[in-house]
Backbone bond lengths (Angstrom), bond angles and torsions (degrees), N, CA, C in turn:
res aa  C-N    CA-C-N  psi(-1)  N-CA   C-N-CA  omega(-1)  CA-C   N-CA-C  phi
1 X - - - 1.470 - - 1.535 110.14 -
2 X 1.325 116.39 -44.09 1.463 120.41 179.88 1.528 110.51 -63.71
3 X 1.316 116.60 -40.80 1.467 121.06 178.23 1.527 110.39 -62.87
4 X 1.317 116.79 -41.03 1.466 120.57 179.55 1.525 111.65 -66.61
5 X 1.339 116.47 -42.34 1.464 120.64 -174.50 1.520 113.32 -79.71
6 X 1.359 116.36 -34.55 1.463 119.56 -170.84 1.524 113.94 -118.74
7 X 1.326 117.19 -4.51 1.453 119.90 177.32 1.513 115.01 80.60
8 X 1.318 117.51 6.17 1.460 120.66 179.72 1.524 109.09 -157.59
9 X 1.327 116.01 165.19 1.459 120.77 176.20 1.527 109.62 -78.46
10 X 1.326 117.68 153.09 1.467 118.32 173.19 1.518 109.73 -64.59
11 X 1.315 116.59 152.09 1.460 121.02 -178.02 1.521 111.86 -100.93
12 X 1.345 116.72 -50.29 1.457 121.33 -177.65 1.532 108.03 -133.98
13 X 1.322 115.13 121.57 1.459 122.26 -169.59 1.525 110.44 -118.59
14 X 1.333 116.02 141.57 1.454 121.68 170.78 1.516 109.54 -107.14
15 X 1.331 117.10 130.61 1.466 122.09 -176.38 1.515 109.72 -128.86
16 X 1.333 116.96 126.02 1.464 121.20 173.80 1.524 109.31 -84.43
17 X 1.337 116.12 136.42 1.467 121.21 -177.85 1.516 108.78 -128.12
18 X 1.341 116.54 122.77 1.462 122.30 -178.73 1.529 110.46 -107.95
19 X 1.318 115.72 147.83 1.459 120.89 -178.78 1.513 113.54 -70.75
20 X 1.347 117.33 -42.16 1.466 119.49 -179.03 1.516 110.72 -63.64
21 X 1.340 117.55 -41.76 1.464 120.61 178.28 1.523 110.67 -64.35
22 X 1.325 116.87 -38.19 1.461 120.35 179.17 1.523 110.95 -63.29
23 X 1.328 117.17 -39.24 1.464 120.66 177.62 1.522 111.37 -65.01
24 X 1.328 116.50 -40.71 1.463 119.78 -177.45 1.522 111.95 -70.64
25 X 1.333 117.10 -38.81 1.463 120.23 -173.22 1.519 113.49 -95.43
26 X 1.322 117.45 -15.96 1.451 119.92 -175.27 1.521 112.70 80.68
27 X 1.345 116.94 12.50 1.462 119.11 173.85 1.512 116.43 114.53
28 X 1.343 118.36 31.36 1.471 121.19 -179.71 1.524 112.59 -54.80
29 X 1.337 116.44 -46.12 1.465 119.99 -174.62 1.523 111.88 -63.77
30 X 1.332 115.96 -45.08 1.461 119.68 179.14 1.522 110.29 -66.62
31 X 1.330 117.37 -38.99 1.462 120.98 177.20 1.525 110.63 -60.13
32 X 1.326 116.34 -41.30 1.459 120.19 178.70 1.530 111.13 -64.11
33 X 1.341 116.18 -44.64 1.463 120.18 179.16 1.529 111.03 -62.20
34 X 1.334 116.48 -43.89 1.465 120.41 176.98 1.535 110.85 -59.41
35 X 1.330 116.22 -45.88 1.460 120.21 -177.58 1.526 110.98 -63.29
36 X 1.329 117.15 -41.58 1.461 120.61 -179.92 1.529 111.12 -63.31
37 X 1.337 116.50 -37.82 1.460 120.11 -179.42 1.527 112.84 -79.96
38 X 1.324 116.80 -14.26 1.458 119.59 -176.67 1.507 112.47 85.02
39 X 1.322 115.91 39.96 1.463 122.72 177.75 1.525 108.32 -115.77
40 X 1.318 117.27 132.65 1.461 122.00 179.08 1.527 109.48 -111.32
41 X 1.334 118.85 126.31 1.460 120.56 177.74 1.513 111.75 -71.54
42 X 1.325 115.33 153.21 1.468 121.81 176.13 1.527 107.29 -114.03
43 X 1.344 116.95 124.31 1.457 121.89 -177.03 1.527 111.09 -100.17
44 X 1.326 114.24 145.64 1.456 119.43 174.09 1.531 108.93 -76.37
45 X 1.309 118.43 132.35 1.470 120.60 178.63 1.531 110.60 -58.62
46 X 1.315 115.82 137.18 1.456 120.22 177.22 1.506 112.49 92.02
47 X 1.328 118.04 -64.73 1.463 120.87 -176.46 1.524 112.85 -80.27
48 X 1.329 116.81 -21.62 1.464 122.36 -177.09 1.529 112.92 59.78
49 X 1.317 116.20 27.70 1.461 120.94 173.90 1.523 108.55 -83.39
50 X 1.323 115.84 141.75 1.461 119.95 176.80 1.523 107.95 -76.81
51 X 1.325 116.23 118.78 1.461 120.96 -176.14 1.526 112.39 -115.02
52 X 1.333 116.96 -12.26 1.458 119.49 -178.68 1.526 107.93 -164.84
53 X 1.324 116.18 -174.90 1.457 121.03 177.71 1.521 108.10 -148.83
54 X 1.322 115.16 164.74 1.456 119.97 175.85 1.526 108.89 -142.74
55 X 1.312 115.77 151.68 1.456 121.31 -179.39 1.525 109.54 -83.85
56 X 1.326 116.05 128.59 1.463 121.07 177.09 1.530 107.93 -81.25
57 X 1.332 118.84 123.37 1.469 120.67 179.96 1.531 111.20 -60.16
58 X 1.319 116.21 147.62 1.459 120.63 -177.68 1.519 112.35 -58.80
59 X 1.330 117.83 -36.20 1.468 120.34 179.69 1.522 111.28 -61.61
60 X 1.330 116.16 -34.12 1.459 120.48 178.94 1.527 111.21 -82.80
61 X 1.325 116.58 -32.65 1.464 120.53 -178.97 1.521 111.19 -67.34
62 X 1.321 116.87 -42.89 1.459 120.81 174.65 1.510 116.02 78.95
63 X 1.315 117.81 12.52 1.471 122.19 179.17 1.530 107.81 -162.37
64 X 1.315 118.32 167.23 1.474 119.59 177.63 1.530 111.47 -66.14
65 X 1.309 115.97 150.17 1.461 120.17 172.14 1.525 109.31 -69.44
66 X 1.324 116.09 142.91 1.464 121.42 177.57 1.527 108.36 -105.43
67 X 1.299 116.87 126.68 1.466 123.51 -178.77 1.528 108.57 -81.56
68 X 1.336 117.32 111.87 1.467 122.04 -172.70 1.527 110.86 -110.65
69 X 1.322 115.47 123.98 1.466 122.57 175.03 1.522 108.92 -104.83
70 X 1.337 117.25 130.33 1.462 121.61 -179.06 1.524 110.68 -99.74
71 X 1.325 115.20 137.21 1.466 120.58 167.19 1.525 105.27 -115.07
72 X 1.332 116.84 103.43 1.459 121.28 -172.92 1.524 110.34 -91.95
73 X 1.318 115.86 152.45 1.460 120.86 176.44 1.525 110.05 -77.29
74 X 1.322 115.61 165.51 1.462 119.88 178.35 1.514 112.63 -63.28
75 X 1.339 116.19 -37.03 1.464 119.34 179.22 1.525 111.22 -68.64
76 X 1.343 116.78 -39.66 1.463 119.56 176.11 1.524 109.71 -60.43
77 X 1.309 116.70 -44.37 1.470 121.20 178.80 1.521 111.47 -56.14
78 X 1.326 116.56 -43.08 1.465 120.78 -178.01 1.521 112.41 -73.70
79 X 1.342 116.59 -37.61 1.461 120.74 -172.46 1.525 113.46 -87.90
80 X 1.330 117.73 -26.60 1.464 119.85 -172.07 1.533 112.78 -130.92
81 X 1.322 118.06 52.68 1.476 118.62 177.46 1.526 111.78 -62.38
82 X 1.344 116.84 -30.31 1.467 120.20 179.00 1.523 111.65 -65.89
83 X 1.336 116.87 -34.90 1.463 120.36 179.85 1.531 110.14 -71.08
84 X 1.331 117.11 -38.56 1.467 119.82 176.93 1.524 110.63 -62.20
85 X 1.324 116.36 -41.64 1.466 119.93 178.66 1.527 110.87 -65.44
86 X 1.326 116.62 -40.75 1.462 120.74 179.23 1.530 110.56 -62.79
87 X 1.327 116.10 -43.34 1.463 120.17 -178.85 1.526 110.86 -65.57
88 X 1.336 115.82 -43.84 1.463 119.67 179.09 1.525 110.98 -63.44
89 X 1.331 116.85 -39.28 1.465 120.44 178.14 1.522 110.66 -62.37
90 X 1.334 117.28 -37.00 1.459 120.48 178.54 1.528 110.84 -66.05
91 X 1.330 116.23 -41.17 1.469 120.12 178.28 1.523 110.33 -62.86
92 X 1.336 116.61 -44.10 1.463 120.48 -179.62 1.527 111.50 -63.47
93 X 1.336 116.62 -35.30 1.466 118.91 177.68 1.533 110.23 -69.33
94 X 1.331 116.49 -40.52 1.460 119.44 177.25 1.524 111.13 -63.32
95 X 1.333 116.16 -33.50 1.467 120.27 -178.98 1.519 112.11 -64.60
96 X 1.328 117.11 -20.92 1.467 121.08 179.99 1.521 112.72 -108.21
97 X 1.327 116.68 0.43 1.466 120.73 -173.16 1.525 110.56 -85.26
98 X 1.319 115.71 116.43 1.460 121.52 179.01 1.529 109.76 -85.30
99 X 1.314 115.47 121.96 1.461 120.56 -178.04 1.529 109.24 -114.86
100 X 1.310 117.98 139.22 1.470 119.92 179.90 1.526 111.33 -56.74
101 X 1.322 115.78 135.06 1.460 120.33 177.80 1.518 114.34 78.93
102 X 1.330 117.09 7.47 1.469 119.47 -179.83 1.509 113.70 63.67
103 X 1.341 117.56 33.67 1.463 121.61 -175.11 1.532 113.62 -85.45
104 X 1.329 117.46 -2.17 1.465 120.50 178.62 1.524 108.56 -79.39
105 X 1.335 115.90 92.16 1.464 120.55 -175.15 1.522 112.28 -67.03
106 X 1.332 117.92 -31.55 1.466 120.34 178.47 1.526 109.91 -63.11
107 X 1.320 116.48 -46.51 1.469 120.87 177.09 1.526 110.67 -61.94
108 X 1.330 116.76 -40.97 1.464 120.42 -179.38 1.525 111.07 -62.06
109 X 1.340 116.95 -41.67 1.469 120.31 179.32 1.523 110.76 -65.41
110 X 1.327 116.44 -42.77 1.467 120.08 -178.99 1.529 110.46 -66.71
111 X 1.319 117.03 -44.41 1.463 120.25 -179.62 1.525 111.32 -61.75
112 X 1.336 116.33 -40.29 1.463 119.60 -179.99 1.527 110.97 -64.34
113 X 1.324 116.90 -40.75 1.457 120.60 179.39 1.526 110.91 -69.13
114 X 1.325 117.29 -37.70 1.461 120.32 176.40 1.521 110.03 -58.23
115 X 1.322 116.88 -43.86 1.458 120.56 178.61 1.517 112.44 -59.45
116 X 1.335 116.66 -40.40 1.466 120.58 178.67 1.524 111.29 -65.21
117 X 1.332 116.45 -44.20 1.463 120.12 -177.94 1.526 111.36 -67.74
118 X 1.327 116.51 -40.49 1.463 119.46 178.38 1.518 110.80 -65.33
119 X 1.328 117.32 -35.38 1.462 120.89 177.77 1.527 111.25 -65.46
120 X 1.344 115.73 -25.88 1.462 120.21 177.60 1.526 112.63 -86.10
121 X 1.337 116.37 0.47 1.457 119.94 175.43 1.510 116.32 103.98
122 X 1.334 118.28 4.60 1.458 120.60 -179.94 1.529 109.54 -80.65
123 X 1.348 116.57 144.27 1.457 119.22 179.04 1.527 110.37 -69.63
124 X 1.343 115.77 159.17 1.464 121.47 -171.01 1.524 112.69 -60.19
125 X 1.341 117.57 -44.22 1.470 120.52 -177.35 1.523 111.17 -65.13
126 X 1.318 117.96 -45.40 1.471 121.82 -179.97 1.522 110.85 -66.08
127 X 1.331 116.11 -38.86 1.458 120.11 179.35 1.519 111.23 -62.76
128 X 1.336 116.95 -42.79 1.471 119.99 -179.31 1.522 110.98 -67.08
129 X 1.335 117.08 -38.32 1.457 119.13 178.45 1.523 111.29 -67.13
130 X 1.328 117.12 -44.20 1.463 121.12 178.25 1.521 111.10 -61.08
131 X 1.327 115.93 -42.99 1.461 120.59 -175.68 1.518 112.99 -70.48
132 X 1.333 117.53 -22.75 1.469 120.62 -174.62 1.520 113.59 -99.19
133 X 1.326 118.81 1.12 1.462 119.42 177.30 1.523 109.57 -64.09
134 X 1.320 116.17 128.72 1.455 121.58 177.38 1.531 112.50 -133.97
135 X 1.332 118.55 2.55 1.464 121.70 177.94 1.527 107.83 -122.74
136 X 1.330 115.91 115.94 1.456 121.45 -178.56 1.522 110.20 -126.53
137 X 1.313 115.41 150.84 1.454 121.16 178.61 1.514 110.41 -160.82
138 X 1.314 115.80 -173.24 1.456 120.41 179.35 1.526 110.20 -77.63
139 X 1.303 115.22 166.83 1.458 122.12 -179.35 1.528 109.83 -58.01
140 X 1.335 118.70 142.71 1.468 119.62 177.51 1.523 111.47 -49.83
141 X 1.331 115.88 127.74 1.453 121.26 -177.43 1.510 114.38 92.09
142 X 1.343 117.81 -9.96 1.464 121.85 179.64 1.530 109.59 -105.96
143 X 1.334 115.62 157.11 1.461 121.23 -175.97 1.528 109.61 -139.02
144 X 1.325 116.38 154.79 1.450 121.00 178.02 1.513 111.78 94.27
145 X 1.352 114.04 -177.00 1.468 120.25 -176.89 1.522 112.48 -114.81
146 X 1.341 117.25 -0.44 1.452 120.28 171.51 1.515 117.17 89.44
147 X 1.342 117.52 0.03 1.466 118.64 -175.77 1.520 113.71 -95.69
148 X 1.345 117.61 -22.53 1.455 119.97 -172.08 1.527 112.17 -60.31
149 X 1.345 116.71 -43.62 1.454 119.68 -179.63 1.513 112.24 -62.83
150 X 1.326 117.44 -40.39 1.461 120.65 -179.79 1.525 111.25 -66.01
151 X 1.332 116.60 -43.27 1.466 120.12 -179.39 1.528 110.34 -67.69
152 X 1.323 117.71 -46.54 1.464 121.50 -177.41 1.524 112.18 -63.13
153 X 1.329 115.78 -44.40 1.472 120.30 -174.74 1.526 112.27 -92.85
154 X 1.326 117.50 2.39 1.468 122.14 179.59 1.526 111.49 55.92
155 X 1.334 114.98 43.89 1.462 121.17 -177.32 1.527 111.69 -98.01
156 X 1.308 117.88 33.14 1.450 121.35 178.85 1.520 109.44 -141.52
157 X 1.317 116.25 155.40 1.454 120.96 -179.34 1.522 112.39 -123.24
158 X 1.324 116.96 -35.22 1.467 120.93 -177.49 1.525 109.56 -130.71
159 X 1.338 117.90 161.70 1.470 120.13 175.45 1.520 113.10 -57.13
160 X 1.330 117.43 -26.58 1.469 120.12 178.90 1.520 111.16 -63.21
161 X 1.346 117.15 -32.74 1.467 120.36 177.11 1.524 110.86 -64.37
162 X 1.341 116.57 -41.21 1.457 120.55 178.93 1.523 111.02 -68.83
163 X 1.324 116.88 -37.91 1.468 120.92 178.55 1.522 110.50 -64.24
164 X 1.326 117.27 -39.94 1.464 120.80 179.33 1.520 111.02 -63.89
165 X 1.333 116.38 -41.07 1.465 119.96 178.69 1.516 110.71 -65.04
166 X 1.339 117.46 -44.07 1.469 120.95 179.50 1.521 110.45 -61.52
167 X 1.319 116.37 -41.39 1.462 121.29 -179.02 1.526 111.03 -67.16
168 X 1.323 117.04 -46.87 1.464 120.74 -178.28 1.526 111.27 -65.67
169 X 1.326 116.91 -36.43 1.462 120.48 -175.86 1.518 111.96 -76.28
170 X 1.334 117.31 -32.86 1.466 119.96 -174.46 1.511 114.43 -107.63
171 X 1.321 118.09 9.94 1.444 120.72 -172.77 1.508 116.04 -86.47
172 X 1.333 117.08 40.78 1.469 121.14 176.66 1.525 108.24 -117.44
173 X 1.323 115.48 126.37 1.468 121.26 -175.68 1.524 110.66 -94.90
174 X 1.328 114.78 143.72 1.465 121.89 179.07 1.525 108.13 -125.57
175 X 1.356 115.80 133.18 1.446 119.25 -176.18 1.512 113.67 -142.02
176 X 1.318 114.82 -167.98 1.460 121.03 -177.35 1.521 112.53 -100.16
177 X 1.325 116.73 -5.48 1.456 120.67 178.93 1.531 110.25 -84.13
178 X 1.329 118.88 150.49 1.474 120.55 -178.86 1.524 113.51 -54.15
179 X 1.327 117.62 -34.23 1.462 120.81 -174.85 1.522 113.14 -73.57
180 X 1.336 118.04 -21.21 1.464 118.93 -175.15 1.534 113.70 -124.00
181 X 1.299 117.33 11.96 1.468 119.08 -179.89 1.525 111.89 -65.86
182 X 1.320 117.22 -29.79 1.463 121.10 -179.39 1.523 112.15 -101.45
183 X 1.319 116.80 11.99 1.450 121.03 177.05 1.510 113.57 93.00
184 X 1.316 116.21 135.31 1.459 122.00 176.34 1.523 108.47 -132.60
185 X 1.316 116.06 148.69 1.457 121.27 177.77 1.525 108.71 -65.61
186 X 1.323 116.45 114.50 1.464 120.98 -176.82 1.522 110.05 -139.08
187 X 1.329 115.75 47.07 1.456 119.31 -177.20 1.534 112.51 -63.97
188 X 1.329 116.59 -33.04 1.469 118.81 177.73 1.528 110.04 -64.53
189 X 1.327 116.68 -43.32 1.462 120.80 179.01 1.528 110.86 -65.72
190 X 1.329 117.07 -40.55 1.464 121.13 179.80 1.527 110.14 -65.58
191 X 1.324 116.47 -41.78 1.463 120.35 178.28 1.527 111.03 -62.07
192 X 1.319 116.26 -41.52 1.465 119.79 178.56 1.516 111.33 -64.05
193 X 1.338 116.37 -42.80 1.453 120.34 179.45 1.527 110.77 -61.72
194 X 1.327 116.69 -48.16 1.461 120.33 -178.24 1.522 111.21 -61.97
195 X 1.321 116.33 -37.25 1.453 120.10 -178.73 1.515 114.34 -69.57
196 X 1.326 117.25 -10.50 1.466 120.98 -178.77 1.526 113.34 -108.74
197 X 1.323 118.20 -4.92 1.466 120.64 -176.56 1.526 110.83 -73.89
198 X 1.328 116.37 140.83 1.463 120.32 174.73 1.526 111.89 -111.28
199 X 1.345 116.75 -9.82 1.465 120.52 -176.96 1.528 109.59 -143.25
200 X 1.329 116.19 139.03 1.471 122.74 176.63 1.523 107.95 -120.34
201 X 1.340 116.10 133.36 1.468 120.90 -177.00 1.521 110.27 -128.39
202 X 1.319 115.74 138.21 1.460 120.88 167.40 1.520 107.42 -135.40
203 X 1.323 116.44 131.91 1.464 122.19 -179.97 1.519 110.04 -104.60
204 X 1.331 116.49 135.36 1.465 121.99 174.98 1.520 108.13 -110.46
205 X 1.347 116.26 122.33 1.463 119.36 -169.48 1.518 113.77 -94.07
206 X 1.332 119.51 -8.59 1.466 120.02 177.49 1.511 109.97 -147.18
207 X 1.319 115.64 169.64 1.462 121.44 -178.50 1.520 112.30 -113.41
208 X 1.316 116.43 27.29 1.461 119.74 176.09 1.525 111.50 -79.90
209 X 1.313 116.80 -12.97 1.463 121.69 177.75 1.521 107.49 -151.22
210 X 1.325 116.22 176.81 1.457 119.57 177.69 1.516 110.20 -138.81
211 X 1.317 116.97 179.66 1.455 120.66 -170.72 1.527 113.55 -76.15
212 X 1.356 117.44 -2.49 1.461 120.00 176.42 1.525 112.33 -111.06
213 X 1.325 118.29 16.73 1.465 118.60 172.85 1.527 112.04 -125.72
214 X 1.344 116.65 20.97 1.457 121.45 174.60 1.521 108.92 -151.53
215 X 1.327 116.69 136.19 1.465 119.70 178.83 1.521 112.13 -72.52
216 X 1.325 118.34 -19.40 1.458 120.25 -177.07 1.523 112.44 -62.95
217 X 1.329 117.25 -33.95 1.458 119.49 -178.42 1.528 111.52 -62.87
218 X 1.321 116.73 -50.80 1.469 117.02 -177.94 1.519 111.73 -71.14
219 X 1.349 116.96 -30.02 1.457 118.17 179.14 1.528 111.25 -64.89
220 X 1.322 116.84 -46.08 1.461 120.20 -177.18 1.529 111.79 -81.30
221 X 1.327 116.71 -53.35 1.462 119.65 -176.62 1.523 111.60 -74.93
222 X 1.329 116.12 -50.19 1.456 119.52 178.09 1.511 111.91 -66.00
223 X 1.338 116.07 -39.07 1.457 119.74 179.70 1.514 112.41 -61.57
224 X 1.341 116.50 -44.22 1.460 119.66 178.73 1.525 110.87 -66.23
225 X 1.327 117.05 -42.58 1.462 120.87 179.98 1.526 111.10 -59.52
226 X 1.331 115.87 -46.29 1.461 120.28 -179.86 1.530 111.61 -64.34
227 X 1.338 116.48 -42.14 1.465 120.17 -179.72 1.527 111.14 -64.37
228 X 1.330 116.96 -41.93 1.467 120.51 178.21 1.527 110.15 -62.27
229 X 1.331 116.31 -43.61 1.462 120.40 179.93 1.513 111.56 -61.45
230 X 1.338 116.62 -44.78 1.461 120.90 -178.32 1.524 112.01 -68.59
231 X 1.333 117.49 -39.66 1.462 120.80 -174.14 1.528 113.00 -83.09
232 X 1.329 116.97 -28.32 1.461 120.08 -178.32 1.516 113.32 -100.28
233 X 1.332 115.88 -22.21 1.454 119.79 -176.31 1.511 113.31 82.09
234 X 1.329 117.49 2.69 1.460 122.53 -179.89 1.532 109.31 -129.72
235 X 1.327 115.95 141.97 1.456 120.25 177.89 1.523 110.03 -79.87
236 X 1.340 118.48 123.60 1.468 119.75 -178.73 1.522 111.92 -75.33
237 X 1.312 116.28 162.60 1.457 121.17 168.04 1.523 107.40 -75.33
238 X 1.343 117.42 133.67 1.463 120.94 -174.72 1.531 108.87 -123.88
239 X 1.340 115.29 125.16 1.460 121.13 178.63 1.522 110.47 -115.13
240 X 1.323 115.55 140.48 1.465 122.20 172.46 1.522 106.11 -122.71
241 X 1.329 115.87 104.49 1.461 121.10 -168.79 1.527 112.48 -97.06
242 X 1.308 115.77 143.36 1.464 123.14 179.59 1.525 108.96 -99.55
243 X 1.340 115.96 107.79 1.461 121.79 178.92 1.534 111.56 -107.54
244 X 1.315 117.40 19.76 1.461 119.57 -176.41 1.523 112.19 -63.28
245 X 1.314 116.97 -29.06 1.460 121.90 172.35 1.525 107.30 -113.82
246 X 1.338 117.72 99.20 1.475 119.90 -174.52 1.526 113.72 -57.90
247 X 1.323 116.57 -26.58 1.463 119.63 -178.91 1.524 111.99 -78.33
248 X 1.335 116.60 -13.53 1.461 119.69 -176.88 1.528 110.18 -146.57
249 X 1.324 118.18 65.70 1.469 120.47 179.49 1.521 111.30 -65.78
250 X 1.328 115.37 147.43 1.467 121.07 179.82 1.525 108.83 -117.56
251 X 1.307 116.33 132.03 1.460 122.26 179.03 1.531 108.25 -104.01
252 X 1.331 115.62 119.51 1.464 121.14 176.51 1.522 108.94 -126.00
253 X 1.323 116.39 149.65 1.454 118.50 170.07 1.522 107.90 -70.63
254 X 1.327 116.22 158.93 1.466 119.06 178.06 1.519 110.98 -60.50
255 X 1.316 118.02 -37.28 1.459 121.31 178.29 1.523 110.76 -61.10
256 X 1.325 116.80 -43.06 1.460 120.21 178.81 1.524 111.16 -63.54
257 X 1.339 116.83 -40.14 1.462 120.21 -179.18 1.523 111.02 -69.21
258 X 1.320 117.86 -41.14 1.465 120.46 176.80 1.525 110.48 -60.73
259 X 1.316 117.16 -44.92 1.468 120.64 178.43 1.522 111.07 -61.26
260 X 1.321 115.91 -41.22 1.477 120.54 -178.79 1.521 111.29 -63.52
261 X 1.340 117.31 -45.14 1.459 121.17 -178.57 1.531 110.88 -68.24
262 X 1.320 117.07 -38.29 1.466 119.80 177.60 1.523 110.64 -61.64
263 X 1.321 116.17 -46.93 1.470 119.45 -178.06 1.516 112.15 -68.20
264 X 1.327 116.58 -44.18 1.466 119.87 -170.37 1.523 113.55 -81.81
265 X 1.344 118.03 -26.82 1.468 118.75 -177.39 1.526 113.23 -123.48
266 X 1.320 117.95 -60.93 1.467 120.39 -170.40 1.524 111.86 -61.18
267 X 1.335 118.32 -37.08 1.464 121.65 -179.18 1.530 112.34 -97.38
268 X 1.323 117.25 3.57 1.462 121.58 -175.85 1.531 109.86 -78.68
269 X 1.333 118.74 117.51 1.473 121.41 -179.14 1.523 112.93 -56.65
270 X 1.335 117.77 -32.37 1.458 120.22 179.77 1.530 110.68 -66.85
271 X 1.331 116.73 -40.20 1.470 119.59 178.03 1.524 110.89 -67.97
272 X 1.328 116.78 -42.67 1.466 120.23 -179.81 1.526 110.41 -61.87
273 X 1.318 117.12 -44.52 1.460 120.94 178.87 1.528 110.91 -64.09
274 X 1.325 117.12 -39.42 1.463 119.93 178.84 1.527 111.09 -64.72
275 X 1.323 117.94 -37.00 1.467 121.02 178.17 1.519 111.08 -66.64
276 X 1.319 117.05 -35.02 1.472 120.37 179.88 1.531 111.84 -63.59
277 X 1.320 116.06 -27.11 1.462 120.03 -179.49 1.525 112.17 -72.79
278 X 1.332 117.01 -13.31 1.459 121.13 -177.32 1.527 112.98 -104.98
279 X 1.327 116.82 15.97 1.459 120.40 172.90 1.512 113.85 58.35
280 X 1.345 114.84 -133.06 1.464 119.25 -174.79 1.523 112.00 -62.67
281 X 1.340 117.51 -33.01 1.464 120.00 -179.84 1.529 110.57 -67.74
282 X 1.314 116.49 -39.49 1.457 119.71 175.96 1.520 111.74 -64.08
283 X 1.349 115.60 -40.92 1.469 119.58 177.01 1.532 110.68 -62.16
284 X 1.337 115.68 -38.67 1.463 119.42 177.78 1.525 111.08 -61.62
285 X 1.337 116.99 -42.69 1.460 120.10 -178.94 1.526 111.12 -64.27
286 X 1.333 116.82 -39.89 1.458 119.31 177.93 1.521 110.84 -66.42
287 X 1.333 116.31 -43.43 1.469 120.07 179.81 1.525 111.18 -64.66
288 X 1.335 116.40 -38.91 1.467 120.00 179.76 1.520 110.87 -63.17
289 X 1.328 117.36 -40.46 1.462 120.28 179.05 1.527 110.73 -61.10
290 X 1.344 116.48 -38.40 1.463 120.00 178.54 1.524 110.22 -68.85
291 X 1.338 116.48 -39.19 1.469 119.87 176.90 1.523 110.87 -58.85
292 X 1.334 116.66 -45.79 1.461 120.42 -177.05 1.523 110.97 -71.86
293 X 1.340 116.22 -31.33 1.460 120.13 174.41 1.528 110.11 -61.70
294 X 1.321 116.04 -46.81 1.465 120.20 177.86 1.524 111.19 -63.27
295 X 1.339 117.08 -41.12 1.466 120.48 -178.75 1.530 111.07 -63.70
296 X 1.338 116.67 -38.80 1.461 119.18 175.20 1.531 110.72 -64.10
297 X 1.329 116.31 -38.20 1.459 119.76 177.82 1.526 110.53 -64.51
298 X 1.343 116.15 -40.82 1.462 120.61 -179.50 1.527 111.60 -63.97
299 X 1.325 116.73 -33.66 1.471 120.30 -174.58 1.522 113.81 -97.12
300 X 1.334 118.13 -22.35 1.465 119.54 -176.20 1.525 114.30 -126.43
301 X 1.335 117.04 -17.30 1.475 121.58 -179.07 1.531 111.89 60.88
302 X 1.324 116.38 34.83 1.461 120.47 -176.23 1.531 113.78 -104.37
303 X 1.331 117.65 0.60 1.467 120.23 179.20 1.523 108.99 -97.73
304 X 1.319 116.22 126.88 1.466 121.20 -177.24 1.525 110.97 -89.51
305 X 1.324 116.00 158.70 1.461 121.09 -178.95 1.525 111.55 -60.18
306 X 1.342 115.94 -39.18 1.458 118.28 -177.84 1.529 111.43 -63.85
307 X 1.341 116.70 -26.96 1.459 119.41 179.53 1.529 111.03 -73.03
308 X 1.318 116.99 -38.53 1.470 119.45 172.41 1.533 109.92 -60.67
309 X 1.329 116.48 -39.71 1.463 120.31 179.64 1.528 110.50 -64.36
310 X 1.334 116.67 -42.52 1.453 120.03 178.95 1.528 111.53 -62.62
311 X 1.340 116.71 -42.87 1.458 120.40 179.24 1.521 110.26 -64.47
312 X 1.324 117.39 -42.64 1.462 121.07 178.29 1.518 111.16 -60.15
313 X 1.343 115.73 -46.32 1.466 119.81 -178.91 1.528 111.52 -63.45
314 X 1.352 116.65 -39.77 1.465 120.62 -175.60 1.522 113.02 -74.80
315 X 1.326 117.55 -38.30 1.463 120.35 -171.81 1.530 113.43 -102.22
316 X 1.332 116.86 -32.55 1.478 119.34 -174.02 1.517 113.01 -104.73
317 X 1.339 117.22 -46.01 1.466 120.08 -169.53 1.508 114.49 -99.66
318 X 1.314 119.52 1.18 1.457 121.55 178.36 1.534 108.85 -78.33
319 X 1.309 116.28 101.26 1.465 120.58 -175.12 1.517 112.96 -74.00
320 X 1.334 117.27 -9.23 1.454 119.34 179.78 1.518 112.21 -78.50
321 X 1.363 117.40 -14.95 1.444 120.30 -178.14 1.521 110.85 -79.10
């Protein structure tokens, strides 16, 4: 999709990974990240457990490697520490993998960052570790992306305030080395990573809910998008992918998905009437959808004025209801 829309493959991607989705799918998000980077998992015969990985040669891959940074949820961090270590080990192997023609873009990005850090006076070992972090999450024992409190309590004035909260809340790196297996404060590394991303991805693995009936979607997807925009000065391409049918995944831009959910649910007279039958709880669900709509607008600027007008007309000013 990115190649069709922009004429080239994405270079550096940010991907949100949730623990509940990983349990339901068996690891779709990590599989996608591995595939983008050109890493193939190795399964144990019989149990089909992933026990190792191998680097797919560029000649076989047939496209540039995509440098993928993960922002994992607190539950994923708690439930899948082995997967974080496996992913970090794959990145570290790619960082040392010599490819003919210098086509290993992941290694090139890490080497370039190492040079910058060493020029600032950091020792070689610390610089390489900082430059190769690709798994970030909240502080051990903490959960969420840090935006809900600011949005709910109106404790922000500019997108930079939201970006700072996202950065501070998610700036802990997790790796395969003993020193970082339990997370280390790496906000500088996280800020650098976010400032270099050109694409943001979030995958939805089922259709039991949508991105306007949970605050987690805008916190993770919108939060990352806003932080990338603020730190890089450029708005990234944002995809919200439908993995509900693993055999036929659908790739949509976030704008397309927001439009789809607005048309199919929020503005749907059948849904509005059904919510009215549930009294205060139905009113809460309608109000929550508007809250999340605004939060997505605050973090991505993808909601148009006419859409607010349509929601107002359908839910507030329709005297026939």
